[in-house]
Structure formats: structure tokens, C-alpha cells
PQR file of N, CA, C, O and H, with PARSE charges and radii, in Angstrom:
ATOM      1  N   UNK A   1       5.194 -17.858 -10.517 -0.4000 1.5000
ATOM      2  CA  UNK A   1       6.024 -16.675 -10.463 -0.0000 2.0000
ATOM      3  C   UNK A   1       6.491 -16.493  -9.029  0.5500 1.7000
ATOM      4  O   UNK A   1       5.700 -16.552  -8.087 -0.5500 1.4000
ATOM      5  N   UNK A   2       7.782 -16.273  -8.884 -0.4000 1.5000
ATOM      6  CA  UNK A   2       8.350 -16.066  -7.559 -0.0000 2.0000
ATOM      7  C   UNK A   2       8.575 -14.586  -7.333  0.5500 1.7000
ATOM      8  O   UNK A   2       9.001 -13.871  -8.240 -0.5500 1.4000
ATOM      9  H   UNK A   2       8.425 -16.225  -9.649  0.4000 1.0000
ATOM     10  N   UNK A   3       8.295 -14.136  -6.150 -0.4000 1.5000
ATOM     11  CA  UNK A   3       8.464 -12.724  -5.823 -0.0000 2.0000
ATOM     12  C   UNK A   3       9.249 -12.620  -4.521  0.5500 1.7000
ATOM     13  O   UNK A   3       9.360 -13.588  -3.769 -0.5500 1.4000
ATOM     14  H   UNK A   3       7.949 -14.717  -5.414  0.4000 1.0000
ATOM     15  N   UNK A   4       9.782 -11.452  -4.272 -0.4000 1.5000
ATOM     16  CA  UNK A   4      10.511 -11.206  -3.038 -0.0000 2.0000
ATOM     17  C   UNK A   4       9.922  -9.988  -2.352  0.5500 1.7000
ATOM     18  O   UNK A   4       9.483  -9.047  -3.012 -0.5500 1.4000
ATOM     19  H   UNK A   4       9.692 -10.666  -4.883  0.4000 1.0000
ATOM     20  N   UNK A   5       9.914 -10.007  -1.040 -0.4000 1.5000
ATOM     21  CA  UNK A   5       9.393  -8.867  -0.291 -0.0000 2.0000
ATOM     22  C   UNK A   5      10.431  -7.752  -0.178  0.5500 1.7000
ATOM     23  O   UNK A   5      10.079  -6.614   0.131 -0.5500 1.4000
ATOM     24  H   UNK A   5      10.271 -10.772  -0.504  0.4000 1.0000
ATOM     25  N   UNK A   6      11.689  -8.061  -0.422 -0.4000 1.5000
ATOM     26  CA  UNK A   6      12.726  -7.037  -0.310 -0.0000 2.0000
ATOM     27  C   UNK A   6      13.175  -6.871   1.129  0.5500 1.7000
ATOM     28  O   UNK A   6      12.984  -7.753   1.967 -0.5500 1.4000
ATOM     29  H   UNK A   6      11.974  -8.986  -0.673  0.4000 1.0000
ATOM     30  N   UNK A   7      13.768  -5.734   1.394 -0.4000 1.5000
ATOM     31  CA  UNK A   7      14.291  -5.435   2.723 -0.0000 2.0000
ATOM     32  C   UNK A   7      13.181  -4.926   3.641  0.5500 1.7000
ATOM     33  O   UNK A   7      12.231  -4.295   3.177 -0.5500 1.4000
ATOM     34  H   UNK A   7      13.923  -5.018   0.713  0.4000 1.0000
ATOM     35  N   UNK A   8      13.298  -5.203   4.959 -0.4000 1.5000
ATOM     36  CA  UNK A   8      12.312  -4.648   5.890 -0.0000 2.0000
ATOM     37  C   UNK A   8      12.423  -3.130   5.958  0.5500 1.7000
ATOM     38  O   UNK A   8      13.519  -2.570   5.908 -0.5500 1.4000
ATOM     39  H   UNK A   8      14.069  -5.716   5.336  0.4000 1.0000
ATOM     40  N   UNK A   9      11.274  -2.475   6.071 -0.4000 1.5000
ATOM     41  CA  UNK A   9      11.252  -1.012   6.171 -0.0000 2.0000
ATOM     42  C   UNK A   9      10.653  -0.555   7.487  0.5500 1.7000
ATOM     43  O   UNK A   9      10.507   0.644   7.726 -0.5500 1.4000
ATOM     44  H   UNK A   9      10.384  -2.930   6.111  0.4000 1.0000
ATOM     45  N   UNK A  10      10.302  -1.515   8.349 -0.4000 1.5000
ATOM     46  CA  UNK A  10       9.788  -1.177   9.681 -0.0000 2.0000
ATOM     47  C   UNK A  10      10.165  -2.294  10.633  0.5500 1.7000
ATOM     48  O   UNK A  10      10.559  -3.387  10.226 -0.5500 1.4000
ATOM     49  H   UNK A  10      10.420  -2.489   8.154  0.4000 1.0000
ATOM     50  N   UNK A  11      10.035  -1.990  11.900 -0.4000 1.5000
ATOM     51  CA  UNK A  11      10.142  -3.024  12.904 -0.0000 2.0000
ATOM     52  C   UNK A  11       8.760  -3.639  13.097  0.5500 1.7000
ATOM     53  O   UNK A  11       7.824  -3.339  12.355 -0.5500 1.4000
ATOM     54  H   UNK A  11       9.715  -1.102  12.231  0.4000 1.0000
ATOM     55  N   UNK A  12       8.650  -4.485  14.079 -0.4000 1.5000
ATOM     56  CA  UNK A  12       7.348  -5.073  14.395 -0.0000 2.0000
ATOM     57  C   UNK A  12       6.438  -3.983  14.919  0.5500 1.7000
ATOM     58  O   UNK A  12       6.822  -3.216  15.803 -0.5500 1.4000
ATOM     59  H   UNK A  12       9.410  -4.729  14.681  0.4000 1.0000
ATOM     60  N   UNK A  13       5.207  -3.909  14.367 -0.4000 1.5000
ATOM     61  CA  UNK A  13       4.248  -2.904  14.816 -0.0000 2.0000
ATOM     62  C   UNK A  13       2.855  -3.512  14.881  0.5500 1.7000
ATOM     63  O   UNK A  13       2.557  -4.495  14.203 -0.5500 1.4000
ATOM     64  H   UNK A  13       4.895  -4.532  13.649  0.4000 1.0000
ATOM     65  N   UNK A  14       2.005  -2.907  15.712 -0.4000 1.5000
ATOM     66  CA  UNK A  14       0.639  -3.397  15.880 -0.0000 2.0000
ATOM     67  C   UNK A  14      -0.210  -3.035  14.676  0.5500 1.7000
ATOM     68  O   UNK A  14      -0.111  -1.933  14.137 -0.5500 1.4000
ATOM     69  H   UNK A  14       2.247  -2.108  16.263  0.4000 1.0000
ATOM     70  N   UNK A  15      -1.051  -3.984  14.259 -0.4000 1.5000
ATOM     71  CA  UNK A  15      -2.058  -3.769  13.221 -0.0000 2.0000
ATOM     72  C   UNK A  15      -3.355  -4.376  13.739  0.5500 1.7000
ATOM     73  O   UNK A  15      -3.359  -5.113  14.725 -0.5500 1.4000
ATOM     74  H   UNK A  15      -1.132  -4.879  14.697  0.4000 1.0000
ATOM     75  N   UNK A  16      -4.437  -4.061  13.072 -0.4000 1.5000
ATOM     76  CA  UNK A  16      -5.720  -4.639  13.476 -0.0000 2.0000
ATOM     77  C   UNK A  16      -5.616  -6.156  13.375  0.5500 1.7000
ATOM     78  O   UNK A  16      -5.326  -6.679  12.299 -0.5500 1.4000
ATOM     79  H   UNK A  16      -4.434  -3.462  12.271  0.4000 1.0000
ATOM     80  N   UNK A  17      -5.844  -6.863  14.458 -0.4000 1.5000
ATOM     81  CA  UNK A  17      -5.821  -8.315  14.453 -0.0000 2.0000
ATOM     82  C   UNK A  17      -4.451  -8.930  14.644  0.5500 1.7000
ATOM     83  O   UNK A  17      -4.283 -10.118  14.365 -0.5500 1.4000
ATOM     84  H   UNK A  17      -6.080  -6.438  15.332  0.4000 1.0000
ATOM     85  N   UNK A  18      -3.455  -8.174  15.110 -0.4000 1.5000
ATOM     86  CA  UNK A  18      -2.156  -8.773  15.373 -0.0000 2.0000
ATOM     87  C   UNK A  18      -1.009  -7.805  15.255  0.5500 1.7000
ATOM     88  O   UNK A  18      -1.125  -6.630  15.603 -0.5500 1.4000
ATOM     89  H   UNK A  18      -3.591  -7.210  15.337  0.4000 1.0000
ATOM     90  N   UNK A  19       0.124  -8.323  14.748 -0.4000 1.5000
ATOM     91  CA  UNK A  19       1.315  -7.512  14.534 -0.0000 2.0000
ATOM     92  C   UNK A  19       1.819  -7.747  13.114  0.5500 1.7000
ATOM     93  O   UNK A  19       1.425  -8.713  12.461 -0.5500 1.4000
ATOM     94  H   UNK A  19       0.218  -9.278  14.466  0.4000 1.0000
ATOM     95  N   UNK A  20       2.700  -6.851  12.637 -0.4000 1.5000
ATOM     96  CA  UNK A  20       3.224  -6.989  11.283 -0.0000 2.0000
ATOM     97  C   UNK A  20       4.604  -6.370  11.176  0.5500 1.7000
ATOM     98  O   UNK A  20       5.026  -5.585  12.025 -0.5500 1.4000
ATOM     99  H   UNK A  20       3.020  -6.066  13.168  0.4000 1.0000
ATOM    100  N   UNK A  21       5.298  -6.748  10.105 -0.4000 1.5000
ATOM    101  CA  UNK A  21       6.551  -6.119   9.699 -0.0000 2.0000
ATOM    102  C   UNK A  21       6.368  -5.727   8.240  0.5500 1.7000
ATOM    103  O   UNK A  21       5.956  -6.549   7.422 -0.5500 1.4000
ATOM    104  H   UNK A  21       4.955  -7.386   9.415  0.4000 1.0000
ATOM    105  N   UNK A  22       6.675  -4.471   7.912 -0.4000 1.5000
ATOM    106  CA  UNK A  22       6.526  -3.968   6.547 -0.0000 2.0000
ATOM    107  C   UNK A  22       7.854  -4.117   5.810  0.5500 1.7000
ATOM    108  O   UNK A  22       8.921  -3.870   6.374 -0.5500 1.4000
ATOM    109  H   UNK A  22       7.010  -3.804   8.578  0.4000 1.0000
ATOM    110  N   UNK A  23       7.775  -4.522   4.550 -0.4000 1.5000
ATOM    111  CA  UNK A  23       8.933  -4.685   3.674 -0.0000 2.0000
ATOM    112  C   UNK A  23       8.765  -3.778   2.462  0.5500 1.7000
ATOM    113  O   UNK A  23       7.710  -3.169   2.283 -0.5500 1.4000
ATOM    114  H   UNK A  23       6.908  -4.722   4.093  0.4000 1.0000
ATOM    115  N   UNK A  24       9.797  -3.684   1.631 -0.4000 1.5000
ATOM    116  CA  UNK A  24       9.749  -2.842   0.445 -0.0000 2.0000
ATOM    117  C   UNK A  24       8.586  -3.219  -0.477  0.5500 1.7000
ATOM    118  O   UNK A  24       7.987  -2.350  -1.110 -0.5500 1.4000
ATOM    119  H   UNK A  24      10.654  -4.179   1.776  0.4000 1.0000
ATOM    120  N   UNK A  25       8.271  -4.505  -0.549 -0.4000 1.5000
ATOM    121  CA  UNK A  25       7.272  -4.977  -1.502 -0.0000 2.0000
ATOM    122  C   UNK A  25       6.115  -5.724  -0.853  0.5500 1.7000
ATOM    123  O   UNK A  25       5.585  -6.672  -1.431 -0.5500 1.4000
ATOM    124  H   UNK A  25       8.758  -5.211  -0.034  0.4000 1.0000
ATOM    125  N   UNK A  26       5.722  -5.301   0.347 -0.4000 1.5000
ATOM    126  CA  UNK A  26       4.593  -5.935   1.017 -0.0000 2.0000
ATOM    127  C   UNK A  26       4.791  -5.970   2.517  0.5500 1.7000
ATOM    128  O   UNK A  26       5.582  -5.209   3.073 -0.5500 1.4000
ATOM    129  H   UNK A  26       6.153  -4.531   0.817  0.4000 1.0000
ATOM    130  N   UNK A  27       4.057  -6.870   3.169 -0.4000 1.5000
ATOM    131  CA  UNK A  27       4.247  -7.028   4.606 -0.0000 2.0000
ATOM    132  C   UNK A  27       3.863  -8.431   5.038  0.5500 1.7000
ATOM    133  O   UNK A  27       3.182  -9.154   4.311 -0.5500 1.4000
ATOM    134  H   UNK A  27       3.414  -7.489   2.717  0.4000 1.0000
ATOM    135  N   UNK A  28       4.307  -8.807   6.229 -0.4000 1.5000
ATOM    136  CA  UNK A  28       3.965 -10.086   6.833 -0.0000 2.0000
ATOM    137  C   UNK A  28       3.256  -9.783   8.132  0.5500 1.7000
ATOM    138  O   UNK A  28       3.746  -9.007   8.953 -0.5500 1.4000
ATOM    139  H   UNK A  28       4.861  -8.220   6.819  0.4000 1.0000
ATOM    140  N   UNK A  29       2.086 -10.404   8.318 -0.4000 1.5000
ATOM    141  CA  UNK A  29       1.293 -10.196   9.534 -0.0000 2.0000
ATOM    142  C   UNK A  29       1.280 -11.476  10.363  0.5500 1.7000
ATOM    143  O   UNK A  29       1.311 -12.582   9.824 -0.5500 1.4000
ATOM    144  H   UNK A  29       1.688 -11.034   7.651  0.4000 1.0000
ATOM    145  N   UNK A  30       1.233 -11.308  11.670 -0.4000 1.5000
ATOM    146  CA  UNK A  30       1.145 -12.420  12.611 -0.0000 2.0000
ATOM    147  C   UNK A  30      -0.127 -12.229  13.426  0.5500 1.7000
ATOM    148  O   UNK A  30      -0.295 -11.214  14.102 -0.5500 1.4000
ATOM    149  H   UNK A  30       1.208 -10.409  12.108  0.4000 1.0000
ATOM    150  N   UNK A  31      -1.022 -13.213  13.357 -0.4000 1.5000
ATOM    151  CA  UNK A  31      -2.270 -13.127  14.116 -0.0000 2.0000
ATOM    152  C   UNK A  31      -2.047 -13.664  15.525  0.5500 1.7000
ATOM    153  O   UNK A  31      -1.063 -14.362  15.771 -0.5500 1.4000
ATOM    154  H   UNK A  31      -0.886 -14.038  12.808  0.4000 1.0000
ATOM    155  N   UNK A  32      -2.954 -13.345  16.456 -0.4000 1.5000
ATOM    156  CA  UNK A  32      -2.788 -13.796  17.841 -0.0000 2.0000
ATOM    157  C   UNK A  32      -2.723 -15.319  17.989  0.5500 1.7000
ATOM    158  O   UNK A  32      -2.168 -15.825  18.965 -0.5500 1.4000
ATOM    159  H   UNK A  32      -3.753 -12.778  16.256  0.4000 1.0000
ATOM    160  N   UNK A  33      -3.291 -16.052  17.018 -0.4000 1.5000
ATOM    161  CA  UNK A  33      -3.247 -17.516  17.105 -0.0000 2.0000
ATOM    162  C   UNK A  33      -1.954 -18.113  16.541  0.5500 1.7000
ATOM    163  O   UNK A  33      -1.827 -19.333  16.439 -0.5500 1.4000
ATOM    164  H   UNK A  33      -3.741 -15.641  16.225  0.4000 1.0000
ATOM    165  N   UNK A  34      -0.976 -17.237  16.168 -0.4000 1.5000
ATOM    166  CA  UNK A  34       0.326 -17.692  15.724 -0.0000 2.0000
ATOM    167  C   UNK A  34       0.462 -17.949  14.239  0.5500 1.7000
ATOM    168  O   UNK A  34       1.482 -18.485  13.807 -0.5500 1.4000
ATOM    169  H   UNK A  34      -1.080 -16.245  16.251  0.4000 1.0000
ATOM    170  N   UNK A  35      -0.534 -17.586  13.437 -0.4000 1.5000
ATOM    171  CA  UNK A  35      -0.471 -17.810  11.996 -0.0000 2.0000
ATOM    172  C   UNK A  35       0.102 -16.587  11.286  0.5500 1.7000
ATOM    173  O   UNK A  35      -0.304 -15.455  11.546 -0.5500 1.4000
ATOM    174  H   UNK A  35      -1.363 -17.150  13.788  0.4000 1.0000
ATOM    175  N   UNK A  36       1.052 -16.834  10.385 -0.4000 1.5000
ATOM    176  CA  UNK A  36       1.643 -15.785   9.560 -0.0000 2.0000
ATOM    177  C   UNK A  36       0.905 -15.693   8.239  0.5500 1.7000
ATOM    178  O   UNK A  36       0.497 -16.713   7.683 -0.5500 1.4000
ATOM    179  H   UNK A  36       1.382 -17.754  10.174  0.4000 1.0000
ATOM    180  N   UNK A  37       0.730 -14.483   7.732 -0.4000 1.5000
ATOM    181  CA  UNK A  37       0.163 -14.271   6.405 -0.0000 2.0000
ATOM    182  C   UNK A  37       1.055 -13.277   5.676  0.5500 1.7000
ATOM    183  O   UNK A  37       1.417 -12.236   6.224 -0.5500 1.4000
ATOM    184  H   UNK A  37       1.061 -13.655   8.184  0.4000 1.0000
ATOM    185  N   UNK A  38       1.409 -13.608   4.422 -0.4000 1.5000
ATOM    186  CA  UNK A  38       2.252 -12.746   3.601 -0.0000 2.0000
ATOM    187  C   UNK A  38       1.351 -11.962   2.656  0.5500 1.7000
ATOM    188  O   UNK A  38       0.501 -12.540   1.978 -0.5500 1.4000
ATOM    189  H   UNK A  38       1.114 -14.454   3.977  0.4000 1.0000
ATOM    190  N   UNK A  39       1.537 -10.651   2.612 -0.4000 1.5000
ATOM    191  CA  UNK A  39       0.751  -9.765   1.757 -0.0000 2.0000
ATOM    192  C   UNK A  39       1.698  -9.035   0.799  0.5500 1.7000
ATOM    193  O   UNK A  39       2.153  -7.932   1.107 -0.5500 1.4000
ATOM    194  H   UNK A  39       2.227 -10.182   3.163  0.4000 1.0000
ATOM    195  N   UNK A  40       2.004  -9.643  -0.369 -0.4000 1.5000
ATOM    196  CA  UNK A  40       2.871  -8.943  -1.322 -0.0000 2.0000
ATOM    197  C   UNK A  40       2.119  -7.818  -2.003  0.5500 1.7000
ATOM    198  O   UNK A  40       0.903  -7.886  -2.179 -0.5500 1.4000
ATOM    199  H   UNK A  40       1.635 -10.538  -0.619  0.4000 1.0000
ATOM    200  N   UNK A  41       2.864  -6.763  -2.391 -0.4000 1.5000
ATOM    201  CA  UNK A  41       2.254  -5.702  -3.195 -0.0000 2.0000
ATOM    202  C   UNK A  41       1.939  -6.306  -4.555  0.5500 1.7000
ATOM    203  O   UNK A  41       2.685  -7.142  -5.064 -0.5500 1.4000
ATOM    204  H   UNK A  41       3.852  -6.707  -2.248  0.4000 1.0000
ATOM    205  N   UNK A  42       0.844  -5.881  -5.129 -0.4000 1.5000
ATOM    206  CA  UNK A  42       0.518  -6.371  -6.458 -0.0000 2.0000
ATOM    207  C   UNK A  42       1.120  -5.428  -7.484  0.5500 1.7000
ATOM    208  O   UNK A  42       1.000  -4.208  -7.368 -0.5500 1.4000
ATOM    209  H   UNK A  42       0.237  -5.201  -4.716  0.4000 1.0000
ATOM    210  N   UNK A  43       1.761  -5.997  -8.476 -0.4000 1.5000
ATOM    211  CA  UNK A  43       2.369  -5.201  -9.538 -0.0000 2.0000
ATOM    212  C   UNK A  43       1.285  -4.695 -10.475  0.5500 1.7000
ATOM    213  O   UNK A  43       0.324  -5.417 -10.741 -0.5500 1.4000
ATOM    214  H   UNK A  43       1.858  -6.988  -8.570  0.4000 1.0000
ATOM    215  N   UNK A  44       1.412  -3.481 -10.982 -0.4000 1.5000
ATOM    216  CA  UNK A  44       0.428  -2.989 -11.940 -0.0000 2.0000
ATOM    217  C   UNK A  44       0.484  -3.819 -13.208  0.5500 1.7000
ATOM    218  O   UNK A  44       1.556  -4.276 -13.606 -0.5500 1.4000
ATOM    219  H   UNK A  44       2.193  -2.895 -10.766  0.4000 1.0000
ATOM    220  N   UNK A  45      -0.640  -4.015 -13.835 -0.4000 1.5000
ATOM    221  CA  UNK A  45      -0.686  -4.759 -15.082 -0.0000 2.0000
ATOM    222  C   UNK A  45      -0.273  -3.860 -16.235  0.5500 1.7000
ATOM    223  O   UNK A  45      -0.317  -2.635 -16.124 -0.5500 1.4000
ATOM    224  H   UNK A  45      -1.510  -3.644 -13.511  0.4000 1.0000
ATOM    225  N   UNK A  46       0.126  -4.470 -17.340 -0.4000 1.5000
ATOM    226  CA  UNK A  46       0.561  -3.702 -18.504 -0.0000 2.0000
ATOM    227  C   UNK A  46      -0.572  -2.836 -19.039  0.5500 1.7000
ATOM    228  O   UNK A  46      -0.311  -1.776 -19.607 -0.5500 1.4000
ATOM    229  H   UNK A  46       0.162  -5.465 -17.430  0.4000 1.0000
ATOM    230  N   UNK A  47      -1.816  -3.255 -18.874 -0.4000 1.5000
ATOM    231  CA  UNK A  47      -2.952  -2.509 -19.382 -0.0000 2.0000
ATOM    232  C   UNK A  47      -3.342  -1.341 -18.492  0.5500 1.7000
ATOM    233  O   UNK A  47      -4.120  -0.487 -18.916 -0.5500 1.4000
ATOM    234  H   UNK A  47      -2.028  -4.117 -18.413  0.4000 1.0000
ATOM    235  N   UNK A  48      -2.822  -1.278 -17.261 -0.4000 1.5000
ATOM    236  CA  UNK A  48      -3.288  -0.260 -16.325 -0.0000 2.0000
ATOM    237  C   UNK A  48      -2.742   1.134 -16.635  0.5500 1.7000
ATOM    238  O   UNK A  48      -3.342   2.138 -16.248 -0.5500 1.4000
ATOM    239  H   UNK A  48      -2.190  -1.972 -16.916  0.4000 1.0000
ATOM    240  N   UNK A  49      -1.609   1.196 -17.330 -0.4000 1.5000
ATOM    241  CA  UNK A  49      -1.015   2.491 -17.631 -0.0000 2.0000
ATOM    242  C   UNK A  49      -0.222   3.069 -16.481  0.5500 1.7000
ATOM    243  O   UNK A  49       0.285   4.185 -16.591 -0.5500 1.4000
ATOM    244  H   UNK A  49      -1.122   0.381 -17.643  0.4000 1.0000
ATOM    245  N   UNK A  50      -0.095   2.341 -15.371 -0.4000 1.5000
ATOM    246  CA  UNK A  50       0.682   2.851 -14.245 -0.0000 2.0000
ATOM    247  C   UNK A  50       2.122   2.409 -14.381  0.5500 1.7000
ATOM    248  O   UNK A  50       2.407   1.394 -15.016 -0.5500 1.4000
ATOM    249  H   UNK A  50      -0.507   1.434 -15.282  0.4000 1.0000
ATOM    250  N   UNK A  51       3.014   3.149 -13.800 -0.4000 1.5000
ATOM    251  CA  UNK A  51       4.422   2.789 -13.798 -0.0000 2.0000
ATOM    252  C   UNK A  51       4.801   2.289 -12.425  0.5500 1.7000
ATOM    253  O   UNK A  51       4.154   2.616 -11.430 -0.5500 1.4000
ATOM    254  H   UNK A  51       2.782   3.973 -13.284  0.4000 1.0000
ATOM    255  N   UNK A  52       5.852   1.494 -12.377 -0.4000 1.5000
ATOM    256  CA  UNK A  52       6.338   0.990 -11.100 -0.0000 2.0000
ATOM    257  C   UNK A  52       6.640   2.169 -10.185  0.5500 1.7000
ATOM    258  O   UNK A  52       7.317   3.115 -10.587 -0.5500 1.4000
ATOM    259  H   UNK A  52       6.377   1.228 -13.185  0.4000 1.0000
ATOM    260  N   UNK A  53       6.142   2.113  -8.963 -0.4000 1.5000
ATOM    261  CA  UNK A  53       6.385   3.174  -8.009 -0.0000 2.0000
ATOM    262  C   UNK A  53       5.388   4.316  -8.105  0.5500 1.7000
ATOM    263  O   UNK A  53       5.562   5.339  -7.443 -0.5500 1.4000
ATOM    264  H   UNK A  53       5.591   1.345  -8.636  0.4000 1.0000
ATOM    265  N   UNK A  54       4.354   4.165  -8.907 -0.4000 1.5000
ATOM    266  CA  UNK A  54       3.360   5.222  -9.050 -0.0000 2.0000
ATOM    267  C   UNK A  54       2.672   5.478  -7.715  0.5500 1.7000
ATOM    268  O   UNK A  54       2.330   4.541  -6.994 -0.5500 1.4000
ATOM    269  H   UNK A  54       4.212   3.333  -9.444  0.4000 1.0000
ATOM    270  N   UNK A  55       2.475   6.736  -7.395 -0.4000 1.5000
ATOM    271  CA  UNK A  55       1.793   7.078  -6.152 -0.0000 2.0000
ATOM    272  C   UNK A  55       0.281   7.039  -6.312  0.5500 1.7000
ATOM    273  O   UNK A  55      -0.445   6.994  -5.319 -0.5500 1.4000
ATOM    274  H   UNK A  55       2.753   7.497  -7.980  0.4000 1.0000
ATOM    275  N   UNK A  56      -0.202   7.056  -7.553 -0.4000 1.5000
ATOM    276  CA  UNK A  56      -1.643   7.025  -7.803 -0.0000 2.0000
ATOM    277  C   UNK A  56      -1.946   5.870  -8.751  0.5500 1.7000
ATOM    278  O   UNK A  56      -2.052   6.084  -9.958 -0.5500 1.4000
ATOM    279  H   UNK A  56       0.388   7.093  -8.359  0.4000 1.0000
ATOM    280  N   UNK A  57      -2.087   4.646  -8.231 -0.4000 1.5000
ATOM    281  CA  UNK A  57      -2.346   3.515  -9.111 -0.0000 2.0000
ATOM    282  C   UNK A  57      -3.754   3.580  -9.697  0.5500 1.7000
ATOM    283  O   UNK A  57      -4.655   4.195  -9.127 -0.5500 1.4000
ATOM    284  H   UNK A  57      -2.001   4.472  -7.250  0.4000 1.0000
ATOM    285  N   UNK A  58      -3.916   2.943 -10.827 -0.4000 1.5000
ATOM    286  CA  UNK A  58      -5.234   2.811 -11.419 -0.0000 2.0000
ATOM    287  C   UNK A  58      -5.557   3.827 -12.494  0.5500 1.7000
ATOM    288  O   UNK A  58      -6.595   3.712 -13.145 -0.5500 1.4000
ATOM    289  H   UNK A  58      -3.183   2.444 -11.289  0.4000 1.0000
ATOM    290  N   UNK A  59      -4.691   4.832 -12.706 -0.4000 1.5000
ATOM    291  CA  UNK A  59      -4.943   5.762 -13.787 -0.0000 2.0000
ATOM    292  C   UNK A  59      -4.615   5.066 -15.100  0.5500 1.7000
ATOM    293  O   UNK A  59      -3.668   4.281 -15.164 -0.5500 1.4000
ATOM    294  H   UNK A  59      -3.848   4.926 -12.177  0.4000 1.0000
ATOM    295  N   UNK A  60      -5.378   5.339 -16.138 -0.4000 1.5000
ATOM    296  CA  UNK A  60      -5.154   4.679 -17.410 -0.0000 2.0000
ATOM    297  C   UNK A  60      -4.936   5.702 -18.513  0.5500 1.7000
ATOM    298  O   UNK A  60      -5.178   6.895 -18.327 -0.5500 1.4000
ATOM    299  H   UNK A  60      -6.147   5.976 -16.086  0.4000 1.0000
ATOM    300  N   UNK A  61      -4.480   5.228 -19.651 -0.4000 1.5000
ATOM    301  CA  UNK A  61      -4.268   6.085 -20.802 -0.0000 2.0000
ATOM    302  C   UNK A  61      -2.822   6.494 -20.929  0.5500 1.7000
ATOM    303  O   UNK A  61      -1.984   6.075 -20.130 -0.5500 1.4000
ATOM    304  H   UNK A  61      -4.283   4.259 -19.801  0.4000 1.0000
ATOM    305  N   UNK A  62      -2.516   7.309 -21.924 -0.4000 1.5000
ATOM    306  CA  UNK A  62      -1.135   7.721 -22.159 -0.0000 2.0000
ATOM    307  C   UNK A  62      -0.646   8.617 -21.021  0.5500 1.7000
ATOM    308  O   UNK A  62      -1.380   9.460 -20.505 -0.5500 1.4000
ATOM    309  H   UNK A  62      -3.197   7.650 -22.572  0.4000 1.0000
ATOM    310  N   UNK A  63       0.593   8.412 -20.656 -0.4000 1.5000
ATOM    311  CA  UNK A  63       1.254   9.205 -19.610 -0.0000 2.0000
ATOM    312  C   UNK A  63       0.497   9.183 -18.281  0.5500 1.7000
ATOM    313  O   UNK A  63       0.608  10.114 -17.483 -0.5500 1.4000
ATOM    314  H   UNK A  63       1.190   7.727 -21.075  0.4000 1.0000
ATOM    315  N   UNK A  64      -0.278   8.110 -18.046 -0.4000 1.5000
ATOM    316  CA  UNK A  64      -0.981   7.974 -16.774 -0.0000 2.0000
ATOM    317  C   UNK A  64      -2.179   8.881 -16.612  0.5500 1.7000
ATOM    318  O   UNK A  64      -2.685   9.041 -15.501 -0.5500 1.4000
ATOM    319  H   UNK A  64      -0.369   7.354 -18.694  0.4000 1.0000
ATOM    320  N   UNK A  65      -2.648   9.481 -17.700 -0.4000 1.5000
ATOM    321  CA  UNK A  65      -3.792  10.385 -17.623 -0.0000 2.0000
ATOM    322  C   UNK A  65      -5.059   9.645 -18.031  0.5500 1.7000
ATOM    323  O   UNK A  65      -5.034   8.791 -18.917 -0.5500 1.4000
ATOM    324  H   UNK A  65      -2.237   9.351 -18.603  0.4000 1.0000
ATOM    325  N   UNK A  66      -6.143   9.976 -17.388 -0.4000 1.5000
ATOM    326  CA  UNK A  66      -7.419   9.356 -17.742 -0.0000 2.0000
ATOM    327  C   UNK A  66      -7.915  10.006 -19.028  0.5500 1.7000
ATOM    328  O   UNK A  66      -8.084  11.224 -19.075 -0.5500 1.4000
ATOM    329  H   UNK A  66      -6.163  10.670 -16.668  0.4000 1.0000
ATOM    330  N   UNK A  67      -8.157   9.199 -20.091 -0.4000 1.5000
ATOM    331  CA  UNK A  67      -8.602   9.772 -21.364 -0.0000 2.0000
ATOM    332  C   UNK A  67      -9.992  10.366 -21.292  0.5500 1.7000
ATOM    333  O   UNK A  67     -10.495  10.883 -22.290 -0.5500 1.4000
ATOM    334  H   UNK A  67      -8.020   8.209 -20.053  0.4000 1.0000
TER
END
């Protein structure tokens, strides 16, 4: 499965252990040793009951309510 990070939503900023740039769907970090790591957002699973863009992931049941 191929995914895209989307458009950048920040400039380069400091994070623990290096620097990063945040995108719509994740971020890319650069460590001091020059290695890049891509951290895509994980999409909610169909069983989770969450909707795309949910501010509170992990709620289950109908309409995002815990049964």
C-alpha cells in the first residue's frame, strides 16, 4: 500500500533526538547522524469505530461511543 504525507504544515523544527518537518499525514525526522525516518499517521481500522480526522481515536461502538 502506498501512502502520501501530503503538504508540509510546518517548517523545520527541533524534536527530541534531531529535527523534523510535519506534514498533513505524518512527519519526517532527521537524526544528528544524518538518517531520515518517515513517520506516517496510521489510519484507523474499520473495526475501531473512528472516523477520518477524529480528534479522539480509539473510541468504539456506534457513533464513536463506547458501548
